[in-house]
N, C-alpha and C positions, 0 to 999 in steps of 0.2 A: 359571094365576088365582093360585098361592100365592107363585110369582116375582113377579108384576108387583106383587102387594100390598108386599112386602117393598122392594123397589124405591121405590114410594111413599113408604112410612114413611122409610125413611132420609132421602130428597130433603127431606122433610117436616120432620123433625129439623135436618139439617145448614142449612135456610135458615132456621130459626129462630136456630139458634145463628149464623149469619153475622148476621142483623139484630141480634144482640145485641151483636155483637162492633162493627159499625160505628156504633150510636147510644145503646149504654147506657154511662151514666157510673158504675152502680153497679159497684163492685171483686167483688162476690159474685156478680151476675149475671155478669161476664165470667169468675170463676172456675169459675163452673157451665158455662157454652158449653164453655170451653177441655176441662172436663175429660170431657163428653160426647162431643167430638170423639177425643179418648185413647180414649175407651170402644170407639170402632171400630178400634183399634189394639191393642187388648191382648186377646192370645192364651191368657191363664193360664185357671185354671180357674174364676176369679173375673169373668169378664168378661161383664156384662151385655147384650152383643151376642151373637146367632146367628153363625154360621160366614157364614151366606148375607149377612149386613147386612155385616159385615167385609168380606167380597169386594166389594159392590157399592158402599161406600164407598172401598176403596182405588181401585176400576176408574174411577168418576165424579165423585168428589167430592175427592181426597184434593188433588190438585194446584190447585185452586180454594180448597182451605182454607189451603193455602201462599203462594198468590199474595196473598190475603186478608191475612194475616198480616205479609208482607211491606211492602203498601201501607199498613196502619196500623202502620208500625213508628215514627212520630211521634205516635201517640194517647198521652194523658196515662194510661189506666186500664195502660199498659204499664209505664210509669215508677214507676206505685202499687205493684207486684207487687214483694215481693220476692227479692231473689237468688235463694235456694232455689225460690220459685213461677215466675221466668222460669226457670230451667234446667228444671224439670220440666214443666212447663206450654208455656213459648214453643218452648223448645230441643228439647223431646223432641218433637215433631210433626214436627219435620224429622230426627232419628236415628230414629223409630222405624217408619216408614212402607216403602212400595216405595224402593228408593233411588234406582232412574232417575230417578222423577220428583221426588225432595228434590233431587238433582243438579241438574237442570235449573233448576230454580226459583231455587237458591242462585246459580247461575254468572251467570242473568240479572241476579237483585238485584246482584251485585258489579259488573255491567258498567254498570246502570242508576242507581245510586246515587250521591251524591257525596261527596266525602272528608269524614265526619262521624263521630261516633260509633255513629250508626247501621251506617256501612258496615263499622266494627272488629268490630260486635253480629255479622253476617252472616259476616265471614271469620271470626271467632273458630267459629263453627258449623260452617263448611265444614274447618276446621283438625279440629274433635272428629269431623266425617265421616270423615274419612280416617285418623286415629288409631284408629279403632274397627271398622276392617275392612269400613268397608260397600262398598266397591268390591269386595269377593272376594265379599260379598254380593249385589250388582251382577251379576256377571260368572256366579255359579252360578245366580240367579235364571232367566237365559236358556241355560244347560246344559239346566234341566231342562224348558224349552219343546220340543215335540216338531216343532213347527214356529210360525213369527214369529207373535208377534200382535197386535202394532204393524205403524204403516205404515215402507214405506222411507225414509221424509223422516224419521221421528221418531228411526227406529234412525241413520240418519247424522247427524242433528243430536248425538246422544248420542256415538256416535263422536269427532265433532270436539270434543265437552268435554273428553271424557277424555283424550284423545292432548294437546288442546291445554291444557289446566288453566293450566302452567306461565307460557305466554304471555300469557294472558287476564289473569290476574292483575297479572304484572308489568306489563303496560301501564297497568293499571287502578292499582294500587299503588304501580309503581314504585319507589322508596326504601324505601318503607314495608312490603313484600311482606314476606311469612313465609319463615323457614328451610325448612318442609314444601312449599311450594310452588317451589321453586328446581329445577332439571330435574337437578341431582346428588343429593338427594334424592327428589323425587316419581317418577322413572321407577325407580331401583331397588326402591320399596316397591310400585309397580305391577306390576314384577316377580313380587315374592312376593306380592301378591295374585292373579295370575294363576296362580301355581305353587297357591297354597290352591285355587282354583278346581279345577284339573285333578286334584290332589289327593281331592277330593270327589267329580270324575267318578268316579276308580279305586274307591272306596270304593260310589259307586252302581254301576256295573258289576257288582263282585261281587254285591252283592244282588239284581242281576238287574233292575235300571230303566234302561232308556233313556237316553240323553244327545245334546244334542248342541252340539257344540263351534265352531259356526258365527259367532258373536259374539266367542268369546274371539279366535278365528285373526283375524278381522276387525280388532280391537283391537291385536295384534301387528302384523298387516302395514300398519296405520296409524300406529302409533307408526316403525315402523321408515322408512316413508317420509318422514316427516318430520326424519329425520336423528339418532332417539335409539335405534337398534337396539343400537348398541354398551352402553348404561348397561342397557336390558334383558336383550340376552341373555347380557351378562357376570356377569348374577345366574341367569338360569333355564339356560343350558347347561351349567354344572358341575352342577346340579340334576337336572336330565333324564338328563344323563350316569350318574351315581350309581344312579339309582332305574331306569332301564332295562337296568341291568348284569346283572340275576337277579329283573327282573318282566316275565312278558309282556304283562299290563293295561297297565303303563305306556307300552310298546312301542306298542300298539295306540293308545293316546291319542297319543302323540306322533305316530304315522304320520296319524293322522285331522287332527290338529289342523294338520299342516304342507298335507297335501290340501285343508283347506279355506279354506287363505289365498286371497285373492281373485288372479286372474294379473296383474293390474297392480301388484300389491305382490310377487310372488311372486322378484323380483329380491331386493331390497332385504332378505327375509330372508333368504335364502339367503346370500346376501353377507357380511351379519353372522353368522352363525351358523358359517360356514366359517371366520373368525376367531375364533368364541369357544372353540370344542370343543378339547378337547386331542388328537384324535388322528385318524386315520381308520375306527376300532372306534367311539368314539364317535360320530361323525357317521353310521355307519351304522345303529346304535341307533335313532339319533332319527328320522332321515328315511327309512330302510329304504329300498325299493328307488324311489323318487320319481322320479327320473331315468328309468326304464323307463317310469312312466305319465304323467308329466305333460310334454310339449312343452316349456313355458314352463321347468320345471324342467332337462329336459334342453340345453336352447340356452345356458341360464347356466352350469350346471355344465362342460359340455364345449366351449363355444364362448368365451364372453365374459371368464370368470375366466380362461383360458388363454391367447388371442389376441389379443381387444380392448383387453385392461388389465393394468396390469403394475405397477400402484403396490403390490401384495402382498408380503409375503414369501415367502421361500421353505419356510415352516412350510405357509403354505398350500397350495403345490402341493404339500407332500408328503401333507397330507389328501384333497385332493380326487382324485390318483389313486392315493393306497392305498385311496379308497375306491371307486373305480370296478375297482381289481383284487380286493377283497376277496370280491365275491360271483359266482356263476358267471355269474348274471343278467345282471351289469351289467359282465364283462370283455370282451363285444363291444364296448361302447363305450368301453374303454380301446384296444382297436385302431383304432377310427373315430378316438380322439383321435390317436393316435399318427401316421396317415397325413395328418390335419390340421395338426398339428404340423412334422411332416418337409416338408412342401409350404412350409410357411411359412417355415420355418430356410431352405429352398435356393432360396427365390424372390430372384432379383438383385435386380427393383426394391425390395423389402422390405428389402435389406440398404443399399440405396442412399439409399432415403426413410424409412427409420422411423429414431427415435430410438437411440443404445445401449444405454438403459435397457430398451427393449423388446426390443432383439434378444437381450440378456443373459438375460430373464426367458423367452424363447421357448428359448432353450439350457437352462438348467435345466430346463424342461417335457421338454423332449425324452429329455436325459439320465436323469431319473427314469422316462418311460415306456419305455423302453428296459430299464432296471434290471430293469422289474416285470413284463418279459416271461421265459416259461417257454422255455425252448432250440427246442421242436418250434413256437412262435409264432414264433420267429427265423428258422426255416428258412422257413415260410409266407410270411414276410412280407422274404425274403430280396432277391429283385429289386427290391421298393419301399425298402429300405434303402438297397441300394447304388448304387441312380441318387440319391437324397437324398445320400448320402457323398461321390461323385462329384462331383455337381452344386453340391451346398452346400459342399463343401470348394475350391471352385475358384472359387465364388465370391468366398468368405470370404477367402482367400489371396489374390485380385489387389484386396483391398481397401489403401489408403493406412492408414488406421486400426489401429495395434499390436494395440489391445485385439480389434477384429474377428478378425484373423488368428489370434488366440490364442484368441477361441473356436473357430475353423475348426480348429484344430490339435488341440484337448481332445477335441470330439465325434469328429473324424477318426478318431483314435487307439481309443476305446473303441469305437465301430461297427465298427471291424477285427478289434477284439478278441472282440467278441459273435459275430459272423458267421463269424471264423475262416475268411477267404476263402485256401484252400491250404495253409495254415498260418502264412503269415505274418499279420505286426500292421506296422501304420504307427505310425512313431516319429519325432517332431520335435523339434528342439530349440529351446528358448525359456527364458524367462527368468521365472519363477513372481511373479506378482503379488498380488495379494488375490482377484482375480477369478477367475484359473485355479484359485489353491489353494481358493475358494468350487467351483467346478466341479467338482474333482478330488474334495472330501470327500462329494459328493454320491453317488458312488459308495461309499465304503464301506461303507454296511449292506448293499449288494446283496453286496459281495465277504465277508462275514460270515455271511452266509446260504446257503453251498456246504453240502451236506450232505457232503461227505465231506473235507472241510479242517478242519471244527469237532472230530471226534473224534481227529484226529491231533494237532493243536496241545494238545487235552486232555492226551493220554496222552504226549508228547513234551518239554512244560511243565517237570512236576515234574520228570524225571529229568536234563533239561538243567541245572534250579537246582541240582539234589544235587551233579550233576558240578562245575558251577561253584565251588559253596560248598566241595566236599570239595576244588579245587584252591587256592581260594583260602586254604584253613586250612594246606596243604601248603607253600606259598609264604609265609607269615607266621612260620610253625613254622620255616622254613630261615632265614629272615632273623633270627629271636630267636636259632636258634644261633651263626650268625656273629656277633652282636654277643657273646655269652656266653662265647665261645672266645677265651682269651687268646693263644693264638698269632695269630689272624688279622691282629692289628693291627703283627706285624712286617714285612711288605711293605705297608704301605698308604701310596695318594699323596693320602689325604685332606687332609693338610697342605699340602700345596704348590697356589700359587696358580693359577688357570690363566691365561693368557696371553690378553689382549684382542686378537682377531683379526678385529672387526667391522670395522675401518676398511681391509683389506687389499683390495685390487683384485687381479682375475687380470691378469699382465704378457701382453702382447699381443706377439708377432713383427713387425708391422706398427705404423706410428705413423700416426697421422691426418694429411690434408693439410693444407699451411700456406695451400697457395693456390688462390683460388676457380678460375682454368683447372684445376690439376690434380684438384679436387674432380669438375670436370664431365668429365674424361677417364677418371677412374676409372669413375663413373655409366654411361658410353656404353661403354666396352670392355674392363672388367676383368670377369673372373670368379673371382674372390677373394670370399668371401663375408666375411671379414674386413674386405678392403681396401672394400667395397662398403658395409658397415654403417659403418665408419667416417667414410667420404666422407658417408654421410647424414646421421649426427649432428653431424658438422660443419660441414654446407653452412649452416645457418640462420645461425650466429654468423660466419662467413667473409662471406654477405650483406650485413649489418648494417655490418662491421664496414670492408669495403671497397666503399665504395658506388659508387666512381669505375669499377673492375674490374667490381661488378656490372652497369652500365648496359651496358658493351659486351657482355655476354653474357647478358642477361636472357632473351631470345626464345626465344633457342638452350634455355640450363637450363628454360626453362619447359616447352619443346616436350618436353624428356626426361624431365622428372619426372610428367607428365602421361601419357607412354607407358610410363610403370615398371610393371613388375608387381612384387610380392612373390616372387619368384623361391626365396629362401633363407630364406624365414619369419622376417623379421628383427622382432626384437622393437619394438612401437611403429611399425611400417612407415607405416600409413597417417597417424599424429600425424606423423611426422616429414616426409614428404615436404608434406603441407599446410602443415606451418610454414615450410618454404622456399619454397614457391609465394608466400604469403603476404607474406614479406620482399620476394621479387623483386617482386611488384606494388607494395608498399608504396614500394621505393628506386625501380621505373622505372615510372612510373603508369601512363603512356599508353600504350606500346607493348607492354607487356603485357596492359593490360585491353583494345587491340584485339587482339589476337592470342587473348586468352580469348574474347571476345563472340563473335569470326569464328570460331572454330572449335567454338563451343556448337551451330552450324548446320551444322557440316559433316558430310559421311558418314563411315561406316566408325568411330562413336562407341558406346559402350556407354552405357546408361542411368547406369550409375553413374559414368562419366568426366564426364557431362554434370553431374549433382551434384556433382560435386568443382568442376567450374568453378564453377558458382553459390555454392560455400562459401567458396570460395576467394575469390572476389571481392565478398563478403557480408563477410568478416572483413580482409579489406583494408580496406574501406570503412570499417569500424567503426575499425580503430585510425587510420585518417588522419582521421576526425571526430575524434578525441581529442586536446586538446593536447598538447604536450611536457611530460614531468615537469621537475622543476628536477634530478634527478637524471640523467636523461638528456642535459640541457642540459647540465649539469657536466663531464659525459664527455664530451661533443662539444668543448667548448671547455676542455678542461683543460689544454693545451700553451699558448692565448693567455694566459689568466690566470696560469700560472706565470711566464711572460715578463715582466708587464706588474705584477704586483704586487710592490712591492720589499719586501727582507727587513729586519725590525726586530725585532732579538736572537735569542731562541728560539721566540717566536709571530708570524708574520707578520702582525699585528691593524693594521688602519688606527688610526692617533693618534683619529680622531673619534670612534671607537667607543670607546678608552680614556676619552676626555673624557666621553663620555655613562654610560658606567656610574658613572664618579666623581660625576656630578652625581645621577643615581638614587640612589646610595647615599646623598646626603647630604640629600637632599629629604627633608622630612615631609609625609605626605599622611592625610588623613582618611578617604579611601575609596581603595583602589586600582584602578587603570585594567585594565581586561584589556587586554592587546596582543593583537590578532588578526591574523594574518598577512595582508598584502596579495595580494590574489591580482592575479599578472601576465596581460595580458589576451597570446594568441598567435595567430597566424595560423589560419583553417582548411584544414590542409592538402587536404581534401576538395572544399571548395565548388568552386576552379579545375576539378577532374576530374572534377565529378560527372557531366557529360553522357559521357564518356567509358566509365564506368559503364554507364551507364543507355540510352542512346538505340539501339546497337548491337544491345543484346537485344529490342526492338522491331521488328527489321526484317523478318524472315522466319518468324514465328510461323504464317501460315497457310499457308506451303507443304510438304506433306508430302513425304517424301522415302521411301526405300527402306528406311532402318534405322529412320526417327525420325516418328512422327504426332502432333505436340503436340497437335493440337485431336483426336485419336480417340484412341486404346487406351493413348497415354503421357501419362495424365492425372496421373501422380504427379510428373514433372518439369514438368506445366504448372500445378499448384498450387506445387511449389518454386519455379519461374521469377517468378510473381506476388507470392509473397513475399518474395523477395529484391527485386524492384522496390518493393514497398511499401517496405523495409527502405532502399534508396538515396534514397527520397523521403523517408522520416522522417530522413535524416540530412542533407538536402538541407535543412534549415530554417534562413532569413535567410537562402539563397544567392540571390545574382539570377535563378539559372535555375531556381528554385523553380516558380514560376507555369506556366513553359512543362513542365515535367516533370510538374506537376499535371494541366494540363490532356490531353497523352499518357496517362500512365495512365489516367486515366478514360476515355477512349476504348478503349483496349486492355480493360480489363476489364470495360465495360458489355456486352462482346458474349458474354461467357461467366459473368453474374451467374447465369443458374438453370443452372448446370452439376449435372449428375446426381451428379456426388463429392463427398464433402462437405468434402474437405480443399482442392479448388479453390474451392468458396464462401468456406471461411472464411478464406483468401488474399486473395480479392475481397475480403472485408471488411476485412482486415486492412490492404489497399491504401487502399480508400475513407480508413478512418480516419487513416491517413498523411498523405492527401491536406489533409484537412479540418483535419490537426492541423499542418502544415507550409507550406501555401499560404496566402499574406500574406490577411487575411478581404477587402480591397478587391478583389482579382483573383478570388474567389469570385461576387462581385454583379457583375464585370464580364465575364470571360471565360465563365464558366460558367454564366452567370445562365440561359441557356434548359434546364438539365439539372436544375436544381435541383429545381424541384418533382416532376419524375418520379423524380428521385432520393430524394426524401423519401419519395414514395409507396412504394417500392420498400423502403427499409430498415424502413417501419413494417409492410409486409407479410412480410418476413423476421423482423422483432424478435416478431412474433404466432404466424406458422405455420410457421418452418422447424422441421424433425425433430430439426436438431441443440442442442443449448444453448450451444454454444460462438457456435454463427452467430448467435441469438441474442443473444446476449449482444455479439457485436462490434457487430451493428446498431444495440442500444439505445445503445453507446457512441459510434457515428456520429452516429445523431441527436443525441445531447448535443453535442457538438462541430460539428454544424453548427450548432444553435441559439446555440450559447454563440457562436462567429462572425458568425453575422448579426445578433444582438443586438448585439454590440458594434461592427459596422461602421454599422449604422441608429441608435446612439447618437452617433455619432461626426459631430461638425457640420461636418466637412470631409470626410466619406466623397462620393465620388463619387456623382452620381444616376445612375440608369440609364433609358434610353429606352425605351418598348415600345410 
């Protein structure tokens, strides 16, 4: 009965104040009404309202009072108040009551008011609301509630206002937005307010008061899911890490905070947290054994961040795996992670169809996981690791990509060293690049943690340092004694200047061959390593100087060089042999090209020899497509020039040039003209023979042989073949046969456009780029008009979804070239029409 009377009295008083604010024009009555409303918010000893009346006003009338003030913000009595009265009576009502109700009314007012001075007034109050720590009071008020006192809908609305306040204000204020409302300042402020609420919670727990962290956890999750977890956790993680280092109450609060994060937001919170903490120990203190008790957290930590996503730094991998290995309850999850990561690393389909960046990420995770295992755990997982090592290494070493092969080598070496199979360890030879050095650097911390190695190093280090210092001092003293001894300079040779022998050459008993046939005979029959080396070094120059003799034996010499092995370990053997074969192909194009293209599909050739054939043909085609330089032309026609040029005095200069020089010296010009050398047109030596290089390689690609399966296991040669054909197509630009070559090449690569190997796909896309670049635009519409739509759709799919970055880039370039060619042809009024 007493509570009912209290509620009635408060309702009547508030109603009377509302009527005064709506209808009265007397400023004294307005001030009295506002002070009456303020009395229900004053909790000091001088307050005229009882605690029951204050509670009833906060519960039932506070929001209505604020809404009334906002609706009458244009009233005359508000402008009659002085600045001090307005700040105390009007603004104070928003800054003294329940913060959640005030924030909701202020955000609704910002969304409803038009851009006027009234809106600026409300924005200023909201800014004061944030500056005075009212957000911390709001969060702390929810921490004191044992059970939610408001509706779920009201709580969701409040969470939305808190997490999206910068968006709401930016959409309304636009360029006039306040600096405090910007994300760079608001979210660190919100993080600080959450830390304040957590600190109050710790103090309350020490005092024996129960608290509820559900709303704070929901606020953290809501902010993280909206993409601002980095800004918030960058402030919270260092503070939580420092507070939990020696305070168990803080650890309990952090564990409870993470447990109360809703499942739909757990992933974003954990993802931001592992990136913000300083190390695995800090992560363990903040989240505890959350991965053991929460299935969502376990999936995110042990699977998604390791196998499905690969955008994080190596530091994140160290933190996650170190966190799993640090506690006895979490260590079984580390073994589970090792099994899943090793299976993913050894999966042949994953090696072929996942990006290189993801494979490198998984390789790092595998190395770190194995390095964190104890020797006893390694022995338990010996069979699984051995299967992973054998299958995964085979898959990686079979790849055409050098980076993938290097990953397999590094991990194979480390796994074999940890398993110690019969005391043998794998050792590969590879050139260390940035990726391999990064993989090897992951193993350094594990090597430093060996218990027996550290004391030895610590004991031997000072001793070795002392011995080396003593030896150095003895050497220095001996040198000083020699300098100070007067008799030591009697037999000194310091004043004699050494003879320069840098240009000396070793005199060989054998002489290099001077004729091409002699060179061929030596390469065929000689067993003398010196003569063979001299013949091989002289072969290229002899071929280029004696083109007539080279044409007589070009095919025979190409056959000898193709089958020649490096029996005598000649320095630069591969380069010398290749350069000679290229010179033979350039000198006698059609017969040598016919021989090499025929032998490419013949029996009993190794993959290395077939690759050599493609490299020789590619280099020869490039040399033929280049114009003959003036230096070469001068050397070729030096004899005829010497005979036809008359000798005029000491300098054989033509008389017209002498006259021209005199005229230029006597002529005065205001601006001197820059004389650019005139480019002389030269015939393209490759265009007439392009078909002899190109079409024979398309004959027998689909006929598997005993030692060669181009469309099967020999995908390395297939990728190189397609790339070489694309190069031939690119060099044949403006050639009459280019259109025919382009149609044939598109038909060939269309069958292998979805090949599993990324090197083959790269070759296909390079060939398509060459076709669009070299084939005349009118022929694209006439000859392959039926395939253009399907080709464009395929290129768009590759550009969007291919796992290899180079393939996506080449697909985009192909689309650009195709659109450019079609646009150019369609805009040409003389372009031929295509009937459909």
